[in-house]
Backbone atoms as SQL, in Angstrom:
CREATE TABLE atoms (id INTEGER PRIMARY KEY, chain TEXT, resi INTEGER, resn TEXT, atom TEXT, x REAL, y REAL, z REAL);
INSERT INTO atoms VALUES
  (1, 'A', 1, 'MET', 'N', 10.928, 20.763, -34.081),
  (2, 'A', 1, 'MET', 'CA', 12.307, 20.903, -33.655),
  (3, 'A', 1, 'MET', 'C', 12.602, 19.823, -32.619),
  (4, 'A', 2, 'SER', 'N', 13.684, 19.109, -32.818),
  (5, 'A', 2, 'SER', 'CA', 14.041, 18.021, -31.925),
  (6, 'A', 2, 'SER', 'C', 15.179, 18.435, -30.997),
  (7, 'A', 3, 'TYR', 'N', 15.044, 18.084, -29.728),
  (8, 'A', 3, 'TYR', 'CA', 16.099, 18.368, -28.759),
  (9, 'A', 3, 'TYR', 'C', 16.882, 17.106, -28.413),
  (10, 'A', 4, 'TYR', 'N', 16.571, 15.995, -29.093),
  (11, 'A', 4, 'TYR', 'CA', 17.254, 14.743, -28.820),
  (12, 'A', 4, 'TYR', 'C', 18.731, 14.853, -29.198),
  (13, 'A', 5, 'VAL', 'N', 19.594, 14.379, -28.319),
  (14, 'A', 5, 'VAL', 'CA', 21.033, 14.365, -28.578),
  (15, 'A', 5, 'VAL', 'C', 21.486, 12.921, -28.495),
  (16, 'A', 6, 'ALA', 'N', 21.972, 12.404, -29.615),
  (17, 'A', 6, 'ALA', 'CA', 22.445, 11.027, -29.648),
  (18, 'A', 6, 'ALA', 'C', 23.630, 10.866, -28.703),
  (19, 'A', 7, 'PRO', 'N', 23.773, 9.703, -28.069),
  (20, 'A', 7, 'PRO', 'CA', 24.875, 9.494, -27.124),
  (21, 'A', 7, 'PRO', 'C', 26.249, 9.841, -27.704),
  (22, 'A', 8, 'GLY', 'N', 26.473, 9.585, -28.971),
  (23, 'A', 8, 'GLY', 'CA', 27.769, 9.897, -29.584),
  (24, 'A', 8, 'GLY', 'C', 28.026, 11.386, -29.733),
  (25, 'A', 9, 'GLN', 'N', 26.972, 12.205, -29.643),
  (26, 'A', 9, 'GLN', 'CA', 27.127, 13.654, -29.790),
  (27, 'A', 9, 'GLN', 'C', 27.193, 14.382, -28.449),
  (28, 'A', 10, 'GLN', 'N', 26.966, 13.675, -27.353),
  (29, 'A', 10, 'GLN', 'CA', 26.891, 14.345, -26.061),
  (30, 'A', 10, 'GLN', 'C', 28.187, 15.043, -25.684),
  (31, 'A', 11, 'ARG', 'N', 29.313, 14.565, -26.193),
  (32, 'A', 11, 'ARG', 'CA', 30.576, 15.230, -25.851),
  (33, 'A', 11, 'ARG', 'C', 30.713, 16.594, -26.527),
  (34, 'A', 12, 'THR', 'N', 29.835, 16.906, -27.488),
  (35, 'A', 12, 'THR', 'CA', 29.897, 18.226, -28.131),
  (36, 'A', 12, 'THR', 'C', 28.892, 19.203, -27.517),
  (37, 'A', 13, 'LEU', 'N', 28.244, 18.799, -26.422),
  (38, 'A', 13, 'LEU', 'CA', 27.345, 19.722, -25.728),
  (39, 'A', 13, 'LEU', 'C', 28.161, 20.818, -25.054),
  (40, 'A', 14, 'ARG', 'N', 27.631, 22.023, -25.099),
  (41, 'A', 14, 'ARG', 'CA', 28.282, 23.164, -24.462),
  (42, 'A', 14, 'ARG', 'C', 27.212, 23.979, -23.755),
  (43, 'A', 15, 'ALA', 'N', 27.604, 24.684, -22.711),
  (44, 'A', 15, 'ALA', 'CA', 26.690, 25.552, -21.971),
  (45, 'A', 15, 'ALA', 'C', 27.170, 26.991, -22.091),
  (46, 'A', 16, 'CYS', 'N', 26.247, 27.885, -22.383),
  (47, 'A', 16, 'CYS', 'CA', 26.560, 29.313, -22.448),
  (48, 'A', 16, 'CYS', 'C', 26.954, 29.779, -21.040),
  (49, 'A', 17, 'MET', 'N', 28.057, 30.500, -20.928),
  (50, 'A', 17, 'MET', 'CA', 28.512, 30.960, -19.609),
  (51, 'A', 17, 'MET', 'C', 27.716, 32.159, -19.107),
  (52, 'A', 18, 'VAL', 'N', 26.895, 32.771, -19.944),
  (53, 'A', 18, 'VAL', 'CA', 26.084, 33.902, -19.504),
  (54, 'A', 18, 'VAL', 'C', 24.718, 33.437, -19.015),
  (55, 'A', 19, 'CYS', 'N', 24.021, 32.619, -19.815),
  (56, 'A', 19, 'CYS', 'CA', 22.661, 32.209, -19.438),
  (57, 'A', 19, 'CYS', 'C', 22.548, 30.740, -19.054),
  (58, 'A', 20, 'SER', 'N', 23.557, 29.935, -19.312),
  (59, 'A', 20, 'SER', 'CA', 23.655, 28.503, -19.007),
  (60, 'A', 20, 'SER', 'C', 22.842, 27.594, -19.931),
  (61, 'A', 21, 'LEU', 'N', 22.351, 28.112, -21.061),
  (62, 'A', 21, 'LEU', 'CA', 21.650, 27.278, -22.041),
  (63, 'A', 21, 'LEU', 'C', 22.605, 26.223, -22.577),
  (64, 'A', 22, 'VAL', 'N', 22.137, 24.981, -22.680),
  (65, 'A', 22, 'VAL', 'CA', 22.957, 23.868, -23.167),
  (66, 'A', 22, 'VAL', 'C', 22.475, 23.472, -24.562),
  (67, 'A', 23, 'GLN', 'N', 23.406, 23.414, -25.501),
  (68, 'A', 23, 'GLN', 'CA', 23.118, 22.924, -26.846),
  (69, 'A', 23, 'GLN', 'C', 24.390, 22.351, -27.450),
  (70, 'A', 24, 'LEU', 'N', 24.215, 21.707, -28.593),
  (71, 'A', 24, 'LEU', 'CA', 25.367, 21.187, -29.322),
  (72, 'A', 24, 'LEU', 'C', 26.209, 22.334, -29.861),
  (73, 'A', 25, 'HIS', 'N', 27.512, 22.099, -29.955),
  (74, 'A', 25, 'HIS', 'CA', 28.420, 23.096, -30.535),
  (75, 'A', 25, 'HIS', 'C', 27.911, 23.539, -31.907),
  (76, 'A', 26, 'ASN', 'N', 27.474, 22.576, -32.728),
  (77, 'A', 26, 'ASN', 'CA', 26.992, 22.909, -34.075),
  (78, 'A', 26, 'ASN', 'C', 25.773, 23.826, -34.044),
  (79, 'A', 27, 'LYS', 'N', 24.925, 23.663, -33.041),
  (80, 'A', 27, 'LYS', 'CA', 23.743, 24.530, -32.946),
  (81, 'A', 27, 'LYS', 'C', 24.146, 25.942, -32.537),
  (82, 'A', 28, 'PHE', 'N', 25.109, 26.075, -31.623),
  (83, 'A', 28, 'PHE', 'CA', 25.633, 27.409, -31.317),
  (84, 'A', 28, 'PHE', 'C', 26.210, 28.031, -32.584),
  (85, 'A', 29, 'MET', 'N', 26.910, 27.222, -33.391),
  (86, 'A', 29, 'MET', 'CA', 27.527, 27.723, -34.611),
  (87, 'A', 29, 'MET', 'C', 26.464, 28.170, -35.619),
  (88, 'A', 30, 'ARG', 'N', 25.412, 27.380, -35.768),
  (89, 'A', 30, 'ARG', 'CA', 24.353, 27.698, -36.738),
  (90, 'A', 30, 'ARG', 'C', 23.444, 28.821, -36.287),
  (91, 'A', 31, 'GLU', 'N', 23.047, 28.787, -35.012),
  (92, 'A', 31, 'GLU', 'CA', 21.986, 29.679, -34.545),
  (93, 'A', 31, 'GLU', 'C', 22.412, 30.655, -33.452),
  (94, 'A', 32, 'GLY', 'N', 23.573, 30.447, -32.858),
  (95, 'A', 32, 'GLY', 'CA', 23.988, 31.272, -31.734),
  (96, 'A', 32, 'GLY', 'C', 23.210, 30.900, -30.479),
  (97, 'A', 33, 'CYS', 'N', 23.270, 31.740, -29.485),
  (98, 'A', 33, 'CYS', 'CA', 22.512, 31.537, -28.247),
  (99, 'A', 33, 'CYS', 'C', 21.244, 32.381, -28.339),
  (100, 'A', 34, 'PRO', 'N', 20.063, 31.765, -28.217),
  (101, 'A', 34, 'PRO', 'CA', 18.827, 32.538, -28.352),
  (102, 'A', 34, 'PRO', 'C', 18.637, 33.606, -27.272),
  (103, 'A', 35, 'ASN', 'N', 19.338, 33.487, -26.161),
  (104, 'A', 35, 'ASN', 'CA', 19.223, 34.470, -25.087),
  (105, 'A', 35, 'ASN', 'C', 20.291, 35.562, -25.171),
  (106, 'A', 36, 'CYS', 'N', 21.473, 35.228, -25.668),
  (107, 'A', 36, 'CYS', 'CA', 22.635, 36.118, -25.526),
  (108, 'A', 36, 'CYS', 'C', 23.316, 36.517, -26.829),
  (109, 'A', 37, 'ASP', 'N', 22.879, 35.987, -27.953),
  (110, 'A', 37, 'ASP', 'CA', 23.630, 36.205, -29.186),
  (111, 'A', 37, 'ASP', 'C', 23.693, 37.663, -29.603),
  (112, 'A', 38, 'HIS', 'N', 22.694, 38.453, -29.201),
  (113, 'A', 38, 'HIS', 'CA', 22.720, 39.877, -29.544),
  (114, 'A', 38, 'HIS', 'C', 23.936, 40.574, -28.929),
  (115, 'A', 39, 'VAL', 'N', 24.493, 40.007, -27.868),
  (116, 'A', 39, 'VAL', 'CA', 25.679, 40.585, -27.230),
  (117, 'A', 39, 'VAL', 'C', 26.934, 39.757, -27.529),
  (118, 'A', 40, 'LEU', 'N', 26.808, 38.428, -27.478),
  (119, 'A', 40, 'LEU', 'CA', 27.983, 37.567, -27.622),
  (120, 'A', 40, 'LEU', 'C', 28.386, 37.300, -29.067),
  (121, 'A', 41, 'GLY', 'N', 27.430, 37.303, -29.985),
  (122, 'A', 41, 'GLY', 'CA', 27.742, 37.054, -31.389),
  (123, 'A', 41, 'GLY', 'C', 28.340, 35.678, -31.637),
  (124, 'A', 42, 'LEU', 'N', 27.718, 34.640, -31.108),
  (125, 'A', 42, 'LEU', 'CA', 28.244, 33.284, -31.247),
  (126, 'A', 42, 'LEU', 'C', 27.988, 32.690, -32.629),
  (127, 'A', 43, 'ARG', 'N', 26.901, 33.090, -33.272),
  (128, 'A', 43, 'ARG', 'CA', 26.522, 32.499, -34.559),
  (129, 'A', 43, 'ARG', 'C', 27.657, 32.634, -35.574),
  (130, 'A', 44, 'GLY', 'N', 28.131, 31.489, -36.043),
  (131, 'A', 44, 'GLY', 'CA', 29.171, 31.471, -37.068),
  (132, 'A', 44, 'GLY', 'C', 30.559, 31.859, -36.588),
  (133, 'A', 45, 'ASN', 'N', 30.749, 31.978, -35.276),
  (134, 'A', 45, 'ASN', 'CA', 32.037, 32.449, -34.740),
  (135, 'A', 45, 'ASN', 'C', 32.590, 31.413, -33.757),
  (136, 'A', 46, 'ASN', 'N', 33.414, 30.496, -34.260),
  (137, 'A', 46, 'ASN', 'CA', 33.937, 29.421, -33.422),
  (138, 'A', 46, 'ASN', 'C', 34.773, 29.959, -32.258),
  (139, 'A', 47, 'ASP', 'N', 35.544, 31.028, -32.469),
  (140, 'A', 47, 'ASP', 'CA', 36.347, 31.602, -31.379),
  (141, 'A', 47, 'ASP', 'C', 35.457, 32.089, -30.238),
  (142, 'A', 48, 'ALA', 'N', 34.359, 32.774, -30.580),
  (143, 'A', 48, 'ALA', 'CA', 33.435, 33.266, -29.552),
  (144, 'A', 48, 'ALA', 'C', 32.771, 32.098, -28.831),
  (145, 'A', 49, 'ILE', 'N', 32.445, 31.038, -29.561),
  (146, 'A', 49, 'ILE', 'CA', 31.834, 29.860, -28.929),
  (147, 'A', 49, 'ILE', 'C', 32.815, 29.252, -27.926),
  (148, 'A', 50, 'GLN', 'N', 34.082, 29.150, -28.301),
  (149, 'A', 50, 'GLN', 'CA', 35.097, 28.590, -27.399),
  (150, 'A', 50, 'GLN', 'C', 35.283, 29.468, -26.159),
  (151, 'A', 51, 'GLU', 'N', 35.202, 30.795, -26.316),
  (152, 'A', 51, 'GLU', 'CA', 35.419, 31.716, -25.192),
  (153, 'A', 51, 'GLU', 'C', 34.200, 31.845, -24.282),
  (154, 'A', 52, 'CYS', 'N', 32.991, 31.753, -24.845),
  (155, 'A', 52, 'CYS', 'CA', 31.783, 32.109, -24.099),
  (156, 'A', 52, 'CYS', 'C', 30.895, 30.929, -23.729),
  (157, 'A', 53, 'THR', 'N', 31.293, 29.717, -24.132),
  (158, 'A', 53, 'THR', 'CA', 30.559, 28.518, -23.719),
  (159, 'A', 53, 'THR', 'C', 31.556, 27.551, -23.094),
  (160, 'A', 54, 'SER', 'N', 31.048, 26.570, -22.384),
  (161, 'A', 54, 'SER', 'CA', 31.917, 25.627, -21.698),
  (162, 'A', 54, 'SER', 'C', 31.397, 24.203, -21.873),
  (163, 'A', 55, 'GLN', 'N', 32.313, 23.265, -21.987),
  (164, 'A', 55, 'GLN', 'CA', 31.950, 21.851, -22.012),
  (165, 'A', 55, 'GLN', 'C', 31.829, 21.291, -20.604),
  (166, 'A', 56, 'VAL', 'N', 32.211, 22.077, -19.610),
  (167, 'A', 56, 'VAL', 'CA', 32.211, 21.613, -18.220),
  (168, 'A', 56, 'VAL', 'C', 31.027, 22.256, -17.490),
  (169, 'A', 57, 'PHE', 'N', 30.014, 21.440, -17.238),
  (170, 'A', 57, 'PHE', 'CA', 28.832, 21.927, -16.531),
  (171, 'A', 57, 'PHE', 'C', 28.230, 20.784, -15.732),
  (172, 'A', 58, 'GLU', 'N', 27.391, 21.149, -14.751),
  (173, 'A', 58, 'GLU', 'CA', 26.762, 20.156, -13.879),
  (174, 'A', 58, 'GLU', 'C', 25.255, 20.310, -13.915),
  (175, 'A', 59, 'GLY', 'N', 24.564, 19.180, -13.885),
  (176, 'A', 59, 'GLY', 'CA', 23.111, 19.179, -13.784),
  (177, 'A', 59, 'GLY', 'C', 22.425, 19.765, -14.993),
  (178, 'A', 60, 'LEU', 'N', 21.238, 19.288, -15.273),
  (179, 'A', 60, 'LEU', 'CA', 20.446, 19.809, -16.377),
  (180, 'A', 60, 'LEU', 'C', 19.040, 20.107, -15.900),
  (181, 'A', 61, 'ILE', 'N', 18.502, 21.214, -16.366),
  (182, 'A', 61, 'ILE', 'CA', 17.133, 21.621, -16.075),
  (183, 'A', 61, 'ILE', 'C', 16.459, 21.839, -17.424),
  (184, 'A', 62, 'THR', 'N', 15.294, 21.261, -17.605),
  (185, 'A', 62, 'THR', 'CA', 14.531, 21.528, -18.819),
  (186, 'A', 62, 'THR', 'C', 13.382, 22.437, -18.449),
  (187, 'A', 63, 'LEU', 'N', 13.351, 23.621, -19.048),
  (188, 'A', 63, 'LEU', 'CA', 12.307, 24.599, -18.759),
  (189, 'A', 63, 'LEU', 'C', 11.336, 24.695, -19.922),
  (190, 'A', 64, 'ARG', 'N', 10.082, 24.514, -19.609),
  (191, 'A', 64, 'ARG', 'CA', 9.043, 24.675, -20.620),
  (192, 'A', 64, 'ARG', 'C', 8.442, 26.067, -20.520),
  (193, 'A', 65, 'ASP', 'N', 8.295, 26.567, -19.302),
  (194, 'A', 65, 'ASP', 'CA', 7.686, 27.883, -19.101),
  (195, 'A', 65, 'ASP', 'C', 8.512, 28.686, -18.094),
  (196, 'A', 66, 'PRO', 'N', 9.587, 29.332, -18.557),
  (197, 'A', 66, 'PRO', 'CA', 10.459, 30.071, -17.644),
  (198, 'A', 66, 'PRO', 'C', 9.765, 31.209, -16.889),
  (199, 'A', 67, 'VAL', 'N', 8.614, 31.662, -17.371),
  (200, 'A', 67, 'VAL', 'CA', 7.917, 32.779, -16.728),
  (201, 'A', 67, 'VAL', 'C', 7.295, 32.362, -15.399),
  (202, 'A', 68, 'THR', 'N', 6.721, 31.158, -15.336),
  (203, 'A', 68, 'THR', 'CA', 6.011, 30.741, -14.121),
  (204, 'A', 68, 'THR', 'C', 6.782, 29.731, -13.280),
  (205, 'A', 69, 'SER', 'N', 7.928, 29.286, -13.731),
  (206, 'A', 69, 'SER', 'CA', 8.672, 28.240, -13.047),
  (207, 'A', 69, 'SER', 'C', 9.445, 28.774, -11.843),
  (208, 'A', 70, 'TRP', 'N', 9.267, 28.128, -10.686),
  (209, 'A', 70, 'TRP', 'CA', 10.060, 28.526, -9.517),
  (210, 'A', 70, 'TRP', 'C', 11.516, 28.139, -9.727),
  (211, 'A', 71, 'VAL', 'N', 11.776, 27.073, -10.483),
  (212, 'A', 71, 'VAL', 'CA', 13.152, 26.668, -10.767),
  (213, 'A', 71, 'VAL', 'C', 13.839, 27.750, -11.617),
  (214, 'A', 72, 'ALA', 'N', 13.093, 28.340, -12.551),
  (215, 'A', 72, 'ALA', 'CA', 13.651, 29.428, -13.369),
  (216, 'A', 72, 'ALA', 'C', 14.035, 30.610, -12.483),
  (217, 'A', 73, 'ARG', 'N', 13.203, 30.932, -11.509),
  (218, 'A', 73, 'ARG', 'CA', 13.541, 32.032, -10.582),
  (219, 'A', 73, 'ARG', 'C', 14.769, 31.671, -9.761),
  (220, 'A', 74, 'TRP', 'N', 14.809, 30.445, -9.254),
  (221, 'A', 74, 'TRP', 'CA', 15.924, 29.971, -8.427),
  (222, 'A', 74, 'TRP', 'C', 17.234, 30.032, -9.203),
  (223, 'A', 75, 'GLN', 'N', 17.209, 29.680, -10.493),
  (224, 'A', 75, 'GLN', 'CA', 18.415, 29.653, -11.324),
  (225, 'A', 75, 'GLN', 'C', 18.642, 30.960, -12.095),
  (226, 'A', 76, 'ARG', 'N', 17.827, 31.981, -11.840),
  (227, 'A', 76, 'ARG', 'CA', 17.917, 33.269, -12.543),
  (228, 'A', 76, 'ARG', 'C', 17.753, 33.085, -14.061),
  (229, 'A', 77, 'LEU', 'N', 16.707, 32.363, -14.453),
  (230, 'A', 77, 'LEU', 'CA', 16.449, 32.091, -15.865),
  (231, 'A', 77, 'LEU', 'C', 15.161, 32.747, -16.354),
  (232, 'A', 78, 'GLU', 'N', 14.539, 33.608, -15.533),
  (233, 'A', 78, 'GLU', 'CA', 13.302, 34.255, -15.957),
  (234, 'A', 78, 'GLU', 'C', 13.572, 35.083, -17.208),
  (235, 'A', 79, 'GLY', 'N', 12.653, 35.023, -18.141),
  (236, 'A', 79, 'GLY', 'CA', 12.779, 35.812, -19.361),
  (237, 'A', 79, 'GLY', 'C', 13.577, 35.126, -20.459),
  (238, 'A', 80, 'TYR', 'N', 14.152, 33.983, -20.179),
  (239, 'A', 80, 'TYR', 'CA', 14.900, 33.256, -21.204),
  (240, 'A', 80, 'TYR', 'C', 13.967, 32.329, -21.981),
  (241, 'A', 81, 'VAL', 'N', 14.447, 31.822, -23.098),
  (242, 'A', 81, 'VAL', 'CA', 13.645, 30.928, -23.934),
  (243, 'A', 81, 'VAL', 'C', 13.518, 29.566, -23.266),
  (244, 'A', 82, 'PRO', 'N', 12.426, 28.845, -23.546),
  (245, 'A', 82, 'PRO', 'CA', 12.332, 27.466, -23.059),
  (246, 'A', 82, 'PRO', 'C', 13.485, 26.645, -23.623),
  (247, 'A', 83, 'GLY', 'N', 13.967, 25.693, -22.850),
  (248, 'A', 83, 'GLY', 'CA', 15.070, 24.860, -23.318),
  (249, 'A', 83, 'GLY', 'C', 15.723, 24.126, -22.170),
  (250, 'A', 84, 'THR', 'N', 16.925, 23.623, -22.422),
  (251, 'A', 84, 'THR', 'CA', 17.685, 22.883, -21.426),
  (252, 'A', 84, 'THR', 'C', 18.827, 23.755, -20.926),
  (253, 'A', 85, 'TYR', 'N', 18.942, 23.860, -19.609),
  (254, 'A', 85, 'TYR', 'CA', 19.936, 24.725, -18.981),
  (255, 'A', 85, 'TYR', 'C', 20.769, 23.920, -17.984),
  (256, 'A', 86, 'ALA', 'N', 22.016, 24.327, -17.813),
  (257, 'A', 86, 'ALA', 'CA', 22.890, 23.723, -16.819),
  (258, 'A', 86, 'ALA', 'C', 22.633, 24.376, -15.463),
  (259, 'A', 87, 'VAL', 'N', 22.781, 23.609, -14.398),
  (260, 'A', 87, 'VAL', 'CA', 22.649, 24.157, -13.050),
  (261, 'A', 87, 'VAL', 'C', 23.884, 24.985, -12.713),
  (262, 'A', 88, 'LYS', 'N', 25.052, 24.505, -13.118),
  (263, 'A', 88, 'LYS', 'CA', 26.318, 25.174, -12.814),
  (264, 'A', 88, 'LYS', 'C', 27.226, 25.036, -14.033),
  (265, 'A', 89, 'VAL', 'N', 27.816, 26.141, -14.474),
  (266, 'A', 89, 'VAL', 'CA', 28.712, 26.140, -15.636),
  (267, 'A', 89, 'VAL', 'C', 30.091, 26.579, -15.176),
  (268, 'A', 90, 'THR', 'N', 31.097, 25.769, -15.463),
  (269, 'A', 90, 'THR', 'CA', 32.467, 26.081, -15.075),
  (270, 'A', 90, 'THR', 'C', 33.166, 26.794, -16.218),
  (271, 'A', 91, 'GLY', 'N', 33.844, 27.869, -15.882),
  (272, 'A', 91, 'GLY', 'CA', 34.577, 28.641, -16.880),
  (273, 'A', 91, 'GLY', 'C', 34.473, 30.117, -16.566),
  (274, 'A', 92, 'SER', 'N', 35.316, 30.898, -17.213),
  (275, 'A', 92, 'SER', 'CA', 35.255, 32.342, -16.988),
  (276, 'A', 92, 'SER', 'C', 35.313, 33.067, -18.322),
  (277, 'A', 93, 'LEU', 'N', 34.498, 34.079, -18.417),
  (278, 'A', 93, 'LEU', 'CA', 34.452, 34.890, -19.631),
  (279, 'A', 93, 'LEU', 'C', 35.656, 35.829, -19.682),
  (280, 'A', 94, 'PRO', 'N', 36.146, 36.132, -20.878),
  (281, 'A', 94, 'PRO', 'CA', 37.207, 37.131, -20.999),
  (282, 'A', 94, 'PRO', 'C', 36.701, 38.501, -20.519),
  (283, 'A', 95, 'ASP', 'N', 37.604, 39.318, -19.992),
  (284, 'A', 95, 'ASP', 'CA', 37.236, 40.637, -19.463),
  (285, 'A', 95, 'ASP', 'C', 36.535, 41.502, -20.506),
  (286, 'A', 96, 'GLU', 'N', 36.973, 41.413, -21.780),
  (287, 'A', 96, 'GLU', 'CA', 36.355, 42.257, -22.809),
  (288, 'A', 96, 'GLU', 'C', 34.902, 41.843, -23.076),
  (289, 'A', 97, 'VAL', 'N', 34.586, 40.563, -22.895),
  (290, 'A', 97, 'VAL', 'CA', 33.205, 40.105, -23.063),
  (291, 'A', 97, 'VAL', 'C', 32.357, 40.615, -21.900),
  (292, 'A', 98, 'ILE', 'N', 32.892, 40.565, -20.696),
  (293, 'A', 98, 'ILE', 'CA', 32.166, 41.081, -19.524),
  (294, 'A', 98, 'ILE', 'C', 31.907, 42.573, -19.690),
  (295, 'A', 99, 'SER', 'N', 32.887, 43.310, -20.177),
  (296, 'A', 99, 'SER', 'CA', 32.705, 44.747, -20.425),
  (297, 'A', 99, 'SER', 'C', 31.629, 44.988, -21.465),
  (298, 'A', 100, 'SER', 'N', 31.633, 44.179, -22.523),
  (299, 'A', 100, 'SER', 'CA', 30.629, 44.299, -23.580),
  (300, 'A', 100, 'SER', 'C', 29.228, 44.036, -23.039),
  (301, 'A', 101, 'LEU', 'N', 29.115, 43.025, -22.172),
  (302, 'A', 101, 'LEU', 'CA', 27.820, 42.728, -21.552),
  (303, 'A', 101, 'LEU', 'C', 27.344, 43.916, -20.725),
  (304, 'A', 102, 'GLU', 'N', 28.233, 44.461, -19.901),
  (305, 'A', 102, 'GLU', 'CA', 27.860, 45.597, -19.052),
  (306, 'A', 102, 'GLU', 'C', 27.493, 46.814, -19.884),
  (307, 'A', 103, 'ASP', 'N', 28.228, 47.044, -20.989),
  (308, 'A', 103, 'ASP', 'CA', 27.910, 48.163, -21.885),
  (309, 'A', 103, 'ASP', 'C', 26.533, 48.001, -22.524),
  (310, 'A', 104, 'SER', 'N', 26.096, 46.741, -22.681),
  (311, 'A', 104, 'SER', 'CA', 24.788, 46.448, -23.267),
  (312, 'A', 104, 'SER', 'C', 23.683, 46.404, -22.214),
  (313, 'A', 105, 'GLY', 'N', 24.029, 46.681, -20.966),
  (314, 'A', 105, 'GLY', 'CA', 23.040, 46.699, -19.897),
  (315, 'A', 105, 'GLY', 'C', 22.766, 45.337, -19.284),
  (316, 'A', 106, 'VAL', 'N', 23.631, 44.351, -19.556),
  (317, 'A', 106, 'VAL', 'CA', 23.462, 43.010, -18.997),
  (318, 'A', 106, 'VAL', 'C', 24.377, 42.870, -17.789),
  (319, 'A', 107, 'LYS', 'N', 23.774, 42.612, -16.609),
  (320, 'A', 107, 'LYS', 'CA', 24.594, 42.398, -15.423),
  (321, 'A', 107, 'LYS', 'C', 25.047, 40.952, -15.428),
  (322, 'A', 108, 'TYR', 'N', 26.338, 40.727, -15.575),
  (323, 'A', 108, 'TYR', 'CA', 26.881, 39.370, -15.643),
  (324, 'A', 108, 'TYR', 'C', 27.047, 38.798, -14.247),
  (325, 'A', 109, 'ILE', 'N', 26.417, 37.654, -14.014),
  (326, 'A', 109, 'ILE', 'CA', 26.575, 36.903, -12.775),
  (327, 'A', 109, 'ILE', 'C', 27.117, 35.539, -13.176),
  (328, 'A', 110, 'PRO', 'N', 28.332, 35.190, -12.758),
  (329, 'A', 110, 'PRO', 'CA', 28.903, 33.892, -13.148),
  (330, 'A', 110, 'PRO', 'C', 27.972, 32.739, -12.812),
  (331, 'A', 111, 'ARG', 'N', 27.960, 31.748, -13.674),
  (332, 'A', 111, 'ARG', 'CA', 27.094, 30.579, -13.500),
  (333, 'A', 111, 'ARG', 'C', 27.818, 29.424, -12.826),
  (334, 'A', 112, 'ASP', 'N', 28.994, 29.717, -12.222),
  (335, 'A', 112, 'ASP', 'CA', 29.766, 28.651, -11.588),
  (336, 'A', 112, 'ASP', 'C', 29.582, 28.596, -10.081),
  (337, 'A', 113, 'GLY', 'N', 28.639, 29.360, -9.570),
  (338, 'A', 113, 'GLY', 'CA', 28.376, 29.364, -8.136),
  (339, 'A', 113, 'GLY', 'C', 29.109, 30.448, -7.386),
  (340, 'A', 114, 'SER', 'N', 30.077, 31.119, -8.049),
  (341, 'A', 114, 'SER', 'CA', 30.783, 32.222, -7.387),
  (342, 'A', 114, 'SER', 'C', 29.940, 33.500, -7.536),
  (343, 'A', 115, 'THR', 'N', 30.340, 34.519, -6.811),
  (344, 'A', 115, 'THR', 'CA', 29.603, 35.782, -6.889),
  (345, 'A', 115, 'THR', 'C', 30.133, 36.687, -7.980),
  (346, 'A', 116, 'GLY', 'N', 31.339, 36.376, -8.468),
  (347, 'A', 116, 'GLY', 'CA', 31.937, 37.232, -9.483),
  (348, 'A', 116, 'GLY', 'C', 32.659, 38.414, -8.884),
  (349, 'A', 117, 'GLU', 'N', 32.609, 38.542, -7.560),
  (350, 'A', 117, 'GLU', 'CA', 33.272, 39.635, -6.864),
  (351, 'A', 117, 'GLU', 'C', 34.712, 39.203, -6.548),
  (352, 'A', 118, 'GLU', 'N', 35.628, 40.093, -6.723),
  (353, 'A', 118, 'GLU', 'CA', 37.028, 39.809, -6.357),
  (354, 'A', 118, 'GLU', 'C', 37.139, 39.803, -4.838),
  (355, 'A', 119, 'GLU', 'N', 37.866, 38.831, -4.292),
  (356, 'A', 119, 'GLU', 'CA', 38.042, 38.775, -2.848),
  (357, 'A', 119, 'GLU', 'C', 39.224, 39.651, -2.451),
  (358, 'A', 120, 'SER', 'N', 39.101, 40.312, -1.273),
  (359, 'A', 120, 'SER', 'CA', 40.199, 41.184, -0.841),
  (360, 'A', 120, 'SER', 'C', 41.121, 40.495, 0.107);
């Protein structure tokens, strides 16, 4: 399996807003997100890909062993598949997706650096 992305394809890279995994739009379409697809249902669903992934992200981390990596702990990536992850993902999930995540037992923490808490 190759992770090489040709320079002409880099503009189609997207980051999952739940786990921050970065892949090509076509790969999300073909395979979904290996960490979140059981909840998000990205595979074959362009609307879900547009709502739950973002083209706006900062920094890249390549994880080979998320179990022992201190960077994985720092970025809250423990238990995820090896791969390339964004440090910060800009965007917000629709409320119904957040509810679906919570119903599935997934605590959603935004990947944009905010806490996800409403300010009073």
